[in-house]
Every structure is written in C-alpha cells, then in structure tokens.
C-alpha positions as CSV (number, residue, x, y, z in Angstrom):
1,M,27.6,-24.2,50.7
2,S,25.8,-21.6,53.3
3,D,22.4,-22.2,54.2
4,T,21.7,-18.8,52.5
5,T,23.1,-20.1,48.9
6,A,21.4,-23.6,49.4
7,V,17.8,-21.9,49.3
8,T,18.2,-19.6,46.4
9,D,17.7,-22.2,43.8
10,S,14.2,-23.1,45.2
11,P,11.8,-24.8,42.6
12,V,8.8,-22.9,43.9
13,D,9.1,-19.1,43.8
14,S,6.7,-16.5,45.2
15,P,6.7,-13.3,46.9
16,L,6.9,-14.9,50.4
17,L,9.9,-17.2,49.5
18,A,11.6,-14.0,48.0
19,R,10.7,-12.1,51.1
20,L,12.4,-14.7,53.3
21,R,15.4,-15.5,51.4
22,A,16.2,-11.7,51.5
23,A,15.8,-11.7,55.1
24,L,18.2,-14.6,55.9
25,P,21.5,-12.3,55.9
26,A,20.2,-10.4,58.7
27,L,19.0,-13.2,61.1
28,G,21.2,-14.9,63.8
29,G,22.5,-18.3,63.3
30,G,19.6,-20.2,65.0
31,E,16.9,-18.0,63.3
32,Q,18.5,-18.4,60.0
33,R,18.7,-22.0,60.2
34,V,14.8,-22.0,61.1
35,I,14.0,-20.1,57.9
36,A,16.4,-22.0,55.5
37,A,14.9,-25.1,56.7
38,M,11.4,-24.0,55.6
39,L,12.8,-22.4,52.2
40,M,14.4,-25.7,51.6
41,R,11.1,-27.7,51.9
42,P,8.3,-25.1,51.6
43,Q,5.9,-27.9,50.3
44,D,6.1,-29.5,53.8
45,V,5.8,-26.6,56.2
46,P,1.9,-26.7,56.3
47,N,2.3,-30.2,57.8
48,W,5.0,-29.4,60.2
49,S,4.4,-28.5,63.8
50,T,6.6,-26.0,65.6
51,A,8.5,-28.7,67.0
52,D,9.0,-30.3,63.6
53,V,10.6,-27.1,62.3
54,A,12.8,-27.0,65.6
55,E,13.9,-30.4,64.6
56,Q,14.8,-29.8,61.1
57,A,16.7,-26.7,62.1
58,G,18.2,-28.1,65.2
59,T,17.3,-25.3,67.3
60,S,14.6,-24.5,70.1
61,L,10.7,-24.0,70.1
62,S,11.2,-20.4,71.2
63,T,13.9,-19.8,68.4
64,V,11.3,-20.8,65.9
65,V,8.8,-18.6,67.1
66,R,11.4,-15.7,67.3
67,A,12.4,-16.3,63.7
68,C,9.2,-15.9,62.4
69,Q,8.6,-12.8,64.3
70,R,11.9,-11.3,62.8
71,V,10.7,-11.8,59.4
72,G,7.2,-10.1,60.1
73,F,4.8,-12.7,61.3
74,R,3.1,-13.0,64.5
75,G,4.5,-16.5,65.0
76,Y,4.8,-19.7,63.5
77,Q,1.0,-20.5,62.9
78,H,0.7,-17.4,60.9
79,M,3.9,-18.1,59.0
80,R,2.5,-21.7,58.3
81,L,-0.7,-20.6,57.0
82,E,1.2,-18.4,54.5
83,F,3.3,-21.4,53.3
84,A,-0.1,-23.2,52.8
85,R,-1.2,-20.4,50.5
86,L,1.7,-21.1,48.4
87,S,0.7,-22.6,44.8
88,D,2.4,-25.5,43.6
89,D,3.7,-26.1,40.0
90,V,0.3,-27.5,38.9
91,Q,-1.6,-24.4,40.3
92,Q,0.8,-21.7,39.0
93,R,0.0,-23.3,35.4
94,G,-3.8,-23.8,36.0
95,V,-5.7,-27.0,37.0
96,T,-6.8,-29.7,34.3
97,L,-10.5,-30.0,34.6
98,A,-11.8,-33.7,35.0
99,G,-14.0,-34.5,32.0
100,T,-13.0,-31.7,30.0
101,G,-10.5,-33.6,28.0
102,A,-6.5,-33.5,28.1
103,G,-4.7,-30.3,27.9
104,V,-7.8,-28.3,28.9
105,A,-6.6,-25.7,31.7
106,A,-8.6,-23.2,33.6
107,S,-7.4,-20.5,35.6
108,A,-9.1,-18.9,38.4
109,D,-8.5,-15.4,36.7
110,D,-10.2,-16.4,33.5
111,A,-14.1,-15.2,34.0
112,S,-15.1,-18.0,31.5
113,S,-13.5,-20.7,33.5
114,I,-14.2,-19.7,37.1
115,V,-17.1,-22.1,37.5
116,A,-15.6,-25.1,36.1
117,F,-12.4,-24.1,38.2
118,T,-14.4,-24.0,41.4
119,F,-16.3,-27.2,40.8
120,A,-12.9,-28.9,40.1
121,N,-11.4,-27.7,43.2
122,A,-14.6,-28.6,45.2
123,I,-14.2,-32.3,43.8
124,A,-10.3,-32.4,44.5
125,A,-11.1,-31.3,48.0
126,L,-13.8,-34.1,48.6
127,K,-11.2,-36.6,47.0
128,V,-8.5,-35.5,49.4
129,A,-10.8,-35.5,52.5
130,S,-12.1,-39.0,51.7
131,T,-8.6,-40.2,51.9
132,T,-7.5,-38.4,55.2
133,I,-10.8,-39.3,57.4
134,D,-10.4,-42.9,58.5
135,D,-13.2,-45.0,59.6
136,A,-12.0,-45.4,63.2
137,T,-11.7,-41.8,63.9
138,M,-15.3,-41.4,62.4
139,R,-16.5,-44.0,64.5
140,R,-14.8,-42.8,67.7
141,A,-16.1,-39.3,67.2
142,A,-19.7,-40.4,66.4
143,D,-19.7,-42.6,69.7
144,L,-18.5,-39.8,72.0
145,L,-21.2,-37.4,70.2
146,A,-24.1,-39.9,70.4
147,S,-23.6,-40.6,74.0
148,A,-22.9,-37.0,75.1
149,G,-25.0,-35.4,77.8
150,R,-24.4,-32.1,76.0
151,I,-22.9,-31.2,72.7
152,L,-21.4,-27.7,72.3
153,C,-20.2,-26.6,68.8
154,A,-17.5,-24.2,68.6
155,A,-16.2,-22.3,65.5
156,T,-16.0,-18.9,64.2
157,G,-15.5,-17.1,60.9
158,F,-15.6,-19.2,57.9
159,S,-15.5,-22.2,59.9
160,A,-18.9,-21.2,61.3
161,P,-21.2,-22.2,58.7
162,P,-20.3,-25.9,58.3
163,I,-20.7,-26.5,62.0
164,R,-23.9,-24.5,62.0
165,D,-25.2,-27.0,59.4
166,A,-24.0,-29.9,61.7
167,A,-25.8,-28.3,64.7
168,L,-28.9,-27.9,62.8
169,R,-28.9,-31.7,61.5
170,L,-28.1,-32.7,65.3
171,A,-30.9,-30.7,67.0
172,A,-33.4,-31.9,64.2
173,A,-32.3,-35.8,65.3
174,G,-33.1,-34.7,69.1
175,L,-29.7,-34.6,70.4
176,P,-28.9,-31.9,72.9
177,V,-26.8,-29.5,70.8
178,Q,-25.8,-25.7,71.4
179,F,-24.2,-23.5,68.7
180,P,-24.0,-19.9,69.9
181,A,-23.0,-17.7,67.2
182,D,-21.0,-15.3,69.6
183,V,-17.4,-16.4,70.7
184,I,-17.9,-15.2,74.2
185,S,-21.2,-17.1,74.3
186,Q,-19.5,-20.2,73.2
187,Q,-17.1,-19.8,76.0
188,F,-19.8,-19.1,78.4
189,C,-21.2,-22.6,77.4
190,A,-17.8,-24.1,77.7
191,H,-17.7,-23.2,81.3
192,A,-20.9,-25.1,82.1
193,L,-19.8,-28.5,80.5
194,A,-18.9,-31.4,82.6
195,S,-17.6,-35.0,82.2
196,G,-19.8,-36.8,79.6
197,D,-20.4,-33.7,77.5
198,V,-18.6,-32.8,74.2
199,C,-17.3,-29.9,72.4
200,L,-17.4,-30.3,68.8
201,A,-14.9,-27.8,67.2
202,V,-14.0,-26.8,63.7
203,S,-10.8,-24.6,62.8
204,Y,-9.3,-24.8,59.5
205,S,-6.1,-23.6,60.7
206,G,-6.3,-25.4,63.9
207,A,-4.9,-22.0,65.6
208,N,-8.0,-20.0,66.0
209,T,-7.5,-18.3,69.2
210,H,-11.2,-18.1,70.2
211,T,-11.9,-21.7,69.4
212,L,-8.7,-23.0,71.1
213,H,-9.9,-21.0,74.3
214,T,-13.5,-22.8,74.3
215,C,-11.9,-25.9,73.7
216,R,-9.4,-25.5,76.7
217,L,-12.1,-24.3,78.9
218,A,-14.3,-27.5,78.0
219,R,-11.2,-29.7,78.6
220,E,-10.7,-28.1,82.1
221,R,-14.6,-28.7,82.8
222,G,-14.0,-32.5,82.1
223,A,-15.5,-32.3,78.5
224,T,-14.4,-34.3,75.7
225,V,-13.3,-32.3,72.7
226,V,-13.7,-33.7,69.1
227,A,-12.0,-31.4,66.4
228,M,-11.9,-30.9,62.7
229,T,-9.2,-29.2,61.0
230,N,-7.0,-29.0,57.9
231,F,-3.8,-29.4,59.8
232,P,-2.9,-32.8,61.7
233,K,-0.2,-30.9,63.5
234,S,-1.7,-27.8,64.9
235,P,-2.6,-26.4,68.6
236,L,-6.3,-27.6,68.1
237,A,-5.1,-31.3,67.3
238,E,-2.9,-31.3,70.5
239,I,-5.8,-30.1,72.7
240,A,-8.5,-32.6,71.0
241,D,-9.4,-36.1,72.0
242,V,-10.3,-37.1,68.7
243,T,-9.2,-35.2,65.4
244,M,-10.6,-35.4,62.1
245,V,-8.4,-33.9,59.5
246,T,-9.7,-32.8,55.9
247,G,-6.0,-32.5,54.5
248,V,-7.3,-30.0,52.0
249,M,-4.7,-27.5,50.6
250,P,-6.0,-23.9,49.9
251,Q,-5.4,-22.1,46.7
252,A,-2.8,-19.4,46.8
253,H,-3.9,-15.9,47.4
254,R,-7.2,-16.7,48.7
255,I,-8.4,-15.6,51.9
256,D,-11.2,-18.2,52.3
257,P,-10.0,-21.7,51.2
258,G,-13.5,-22.5,49.9
259,A,-12.6,-25.9,48.6
260,D,-12.0,-26.9,52.3
261,R,-15.4,-25.6,53.4
262,V,-17.1,-28.1,51.0
263,A,-15.1,-31.0,52.5
264,E,-15.9,-29.8,56.0
265,L,-19.6,-29.7,55.1
266,V,-19.5,-33.2,53.8
267,V,-17.6,-34.8,56.5
268,L,-19.7,-33.2,59.1
269,Q,-22.6,-34.7,57.2
270,A,-21.1,-37.9,57.2
271,L,-20.5,-37.7,61.1
272,C,-23.9,-36.5,61.8
273,A,-25.6,-39.4,60.0
274,T,-23.2,-41.7,61.9
275,V,-24.0,-39.9,65.3
276,I,-27.7,-40.2,64.4
277,D,-27.5,-43.9,63.6
278,R,-25.8,-44.4,67.2
279,S,-27.9,-42.2,69.2
280,S,-30.7,-43.6,71.6
281,H,-32.5,-40.6,71.9
282,T,-33.0,-39.2,68.6
283,A,-36.2,-37.4,67.3
284,Q,-38.8,-39.3,65.3
285,A,-39.1,-38.4,61.6
286,G,-42.9,-37.3,62.1
287,D,-41.5,-34.6,64.7
288,V,-39.0,-33.2,61.9
289,R,-41.8,-33.0,59.4
290,E,-44.2,-31.2,62.0
291,V,-41.6,-28.4,62.6
292,I,-40.9,-28.2,58.8
293,A,-44.8,-28.0,57.9
294,D,-45.3,-25.3,60.5
295,S,-42.6,-23.2,58.8
296,V,-44.3,-23.1,55.4
297,S,-47.4,-21.6,54.3
298,D,-49.9,-21.8,51.1
299,C,-50.3,-17.8,51.4
300,A,-48.0,-15.0,50.2
301,D,-49.7,-13.1,52.9
302,P,-50.4,-15.1,56.0
303,Q,-52.4,-12.4,57.4
C-alpha cells in the first residue's frame, strides 16, 4: 500500500488535510513521506519538532521544511500551527459543558451558547495547564527571577497582555522589571542585559520571530531566558533555560486561541506570587497602597 493510499482514510477530516492529500502525488519521495507522516498522525503534529517529523519520515530537517513550503506554508512552524487548529472529534460535535447536565452540547456558532462555551473552554484550559506546569519548573523559574539583577519581559501580539500583567505585578512588588511595548525596544533592552539578568518571554507558538530574536540577544549577553509557550518542542523552548508549557490546544478556525491566554495569565500570576515570596527586595504593601491612593479621586473633576 502506498503512502498516498494509506492516508486517505484519516479519521479526522478538514480542508487542511484534504489539501495535503491532494498535494501528495506532485511531491518527491522524501517530501511525500514528510506530508504522509503528518497525515497519518495529525493529532501528534502540534507536539512534534522538525526533528521529530524528520525521524517519522526517515528524511532530513531540510526536506521537512522544503515539503512544507512545497504545499504552501512558510515552513514547518507555520504548518504545525495549522495542525494545532484542527478540531478533534469532540470539538467537531460541540463540547459538553460542565455542570449543565449530560448531553447538553454547545457550539461556538450558537449565539445562545457562546458565553457558556467560552467559560467551558477557559476552565478546560486551566485544567490542562495545571497538569503541564510542574512545581520544580515553577520553583526554578521563580528563583531565577527573584535573584535577577534586571528582568526584561518579551512578547508581542496576543501574548503581550498576559506578560504586561506579570510585569505590573513584579514592578508593584519592587522588582527591577521592564516591558517595552515595541519589539525593537525589547531588542534594545536585550542588548543591555548581562549575566545575572533574566529575559522572561511568552510566545504561544514558541516561534514568534521578534520574541526569538530578543531571547537570542539576551542569551548572547549572558542573561538567562525563562519562557512560557504552548509547545514543548519549539524554537523558543530550545533557546530557553527554563520552559513552562501551558499545553492548551486551540480551537479550530480561531486566530486568537483565547483559552490559552487565560491559562497564561493564571500561570504567570502563580509565577509572580512565587517570585515575590522568594525575593529579598520587594516593596512594602504600604508603598503599593500609596500609589493606588494617588491614582483615585473623590471628585469627578479634579480641577
């Protein structure tokens, strides 16, 4: 049985898989094995590195990248994200909402169910993240941040809001933290880091080019990189000294995997609390209350 025939009865179907199956006959032998390997195990692709795909297909890393480009993607990381957006059998039928009784399904396209659907996915995301973040990794990350001379936070796009919240928490506690909103500014700040400093980076895909560049600059200057990503086998995880994996699979056909942002916020909150507990130079509670008091007014018009 040929590779092309072997993958035609894939249990999961989608426009992506159909497109890849249609492209198989036009590919060379090594490239065809790459695409066939992913079609045979689509549920595993989001957790595979480029090397994993090469091993599955019995080919080279460059052939993996070339195969992905031949079928219309910029490379393997781009294709892996599309596989991550595939819905599994449960998602295709709708999710059963916790607490609503057996057999009650909600579709994201049903306006009457969208609130419950969103909360159910957020709860599921938190449950998954709670099993993928281990205590030893959290403690190691917290120790590095608590003892850091400087902390640079790096993230862009949808990953920026969770780390902005973390930066505010750490700054309020008196830690020396920076989070420039502009990616070029993040890279300027990375140039100024040194041994004993930490770059705290968040990238859902683990493949954001701007964040990767910032982390590489930080490593070149001797700083330690602490990262959070959804994928344990990603370029960011390869760079980082410590990697926290949220492990939340995104819903199909969503640009923003919003449930993962909820998990990132909560994990970062736990990290900040652990850092503050370990830090020797945190601000006093009264200092924080004073700043808050200065920012509120009893008058609608302070003039």
